[in-house]
VMD Tcl script that draws the C-alpha trace (Angstrom):
set ca {
  {-9.49 -14.62 -1.38}
  {-7.45 -15.68 -4.36}
  {-10.28 -14.67 -6.85}
  {-10.34 -11.24 -5.28}
  {-6.52 -10.94 -5.80}
  {-6.64 -12.08 -9.35}
  {-9.58 -9.85 -10.22}
  {-8.04 -6.81 -8.50}
  {-4.69 -7.33 -10.18}
  {-6.47 -7.78 -13.65}
  {-8.41 -4.60 -13.20}
  {-5.36 -2.73 -12.05}
  {-3.23 -3.70 -14.90}
  {-5.91 -3.64 -17.63}
  {-6.71 -0.04 -16.72}
  {-3.40 0.96 -18.26}
  {-1.87 2.72 -15.29}
  {-1.74 1.88 -11.61}
  {-3.53 4.31 -9.39}
  {-2.48 4.56 -5.84}
  {-5.79 3.18 -4.46}
  {-6.05 0.23 -6.76}
  {-2.33 -0.83 -6.35}
  {-2.63 -0.44 -2.58}
  {-5.79 -2.54 -2.48}
  {-4.04 -5.22 -4.51}
  {-0.89 -5.41 -2.37}
  {-3.00 -5.31 0.84}
  {-4.40 -8.63 -0.20}
  {-1.09 -10.23 0.74}
  {-1.37 -8.95 4.34}
  {-1.56 -12.15 6.61}
  {-0.36 -14.49 3.86}
  {2.70 -16.73 4.36}
  {6.04 -16.12 2.55}
  {5.30 -19.17 0.40}
  {2.31 -17.29 -1.11}
  {4.64 -14.41 -2.09}
  {7.18 -16.88 -3.65}
  {4.37 -18.59 -5.61}
  {3.08 -15.33 -6.98}
  {6.44 -13.33 -7.51}
  {9.14 -16.05 -7.64}
  {12.33 -16.17 -5.63}
  {12.97 -12.83 -3.84}
  {15.84 -10.65 -5.13}
  {16.87 -9.82 -1.67}
  {16.13 -11.15 1.82}
  {16.89 -8.94 4.91}
  {16.73 -10.14 8.52}
  {16.31 -7.33 11.13}
  {14.68 -6.88 14.45}
  {13.02 -10.32 14.47}
  {11.51 -9.56 11.09}
  {12.15 -10.72 7.49}
  {11.90 -8.40 4.55}
  {11.49 -10.02 1.14}
  {12.31 -7.73 -1.78}
  {11.07 -8.43 -5.30}
  {12.05 -6.39 -8.43}
  {10.77 -6.23 -11.08}
  {7.43 -7.75 -10.15}
  {5.90 -10.30 -12.59}
  {2.09 -10.47 -12.21}
  {-0.04 -13.30 -13.71}
  {-3.19 -11.93 -15.24}
  {-6.00 -14.38 -15.98}
  {-7.95 -14.00 -19.28}
  {-11.58 -14.49 -18.09}
  {-13.85 -16.55 -20.33}
  {-17.56 -16.60 -19.71}
  {-19.15 -19.79 -18.58}
  {-22.90 -20.58 -18.37}
  {-23.76 -21.97 -14.91}
  {-27.18 -23.31 -14.02}
  {-28.62 -24.16 -10.73}
  {-31.44 -23.50 -8.34}
  {-32.93 -20.19 -9.25}
  {-31.98 -20.24 -12.98}
  {-28.83 -19.87 -15.12}
  {-26.22 -17.18 -15.20}
  {-22.94 -16.33 -16.83}
  {-19.83 -16.25 -14.68}
  {-16.24 -15.59 -15.59}
  {-13.66 -18.38 -15.35}
  {-9.85 -18.30 -16.17}
  {-9.07 -20.38 -19.26}
  {-5.55 -18.99 -19.72}
  {-3.41 -16.17 -18.46}
  {-0.43 -13.90 -19.44}
  {2.25 -12.23 -17.39}
  {2.96 -8.48 -17.12}
  {6.37 -7.28 -15.85}
  {5.96 -4.18 -13.59}
  {9.03 -2.07 -13.30}
  {9.05 -1.55 -9.50}
  {10.45 -2.78 -6.27}
  {8.11 -4.27 -3.76}
  {9.29 -5.16 -0.24}
  {7.17 -7.25 2.04}
  {7.67 -7.32 5.81}
  {7.21 -10.77 7.49}
  {6.85 -11.64 11.16}
  {6.51 -15.30 11.99}
  {6.33 -16.06 8.24}
  {3.22 -13.93 7.76}
  {3.07 -10.63 5.76}
  {2.55 -7.71 8.01}
  {3.31 -4.76 5.69}
  {4.72 -3.86 2.41}
  {6.40 -0.87 0.62}
  {6.93 -0.12 -3.08}
  {8.82 2.28 -5.33}
  {9.40 2.64 -8.99}
  {7.81 4.07 -12.13}
  {5.22 1.30 -12.62}
  {3.88 1.29 -9.01}
  {3.11 4.18 -6.64}
  {5.02 4.63 -3.41}
  {3.28 4.41 -0.15}
}
mol new
graphics top color blue
foreach p $ca { graphics top sphere $p radius 0.5 }
foreach p [lrange $ca 0 end-1] q [lrange $ca 1 end] { graphics top cylinder $p $q radius 0.2 }
display resetview
């Protein structure tokens, strides 16, 4: 799951601009994740709102860690193949506001707005 998120995020940001579909796919990977996963990825929330038995965590701007893939030769049964592995990474600051809705400490939904991310 983590590999899919990192790969999706890298492709999204390396493409130069965020399309609605790719940004949505990337953010949807957080659905079902605990609040600790959001904090590990984005840092301390800028705002925390409690309403109707739900918690909303707001992050702005969003810092996204992008791995720099390095090819690695892997061999095993059936031959050898090249697979990407992360050897280092860099951070990109996306100028947008992302709000995640949590119920029982699990992400149930999200919204975004700002020039670097499409609204949903």
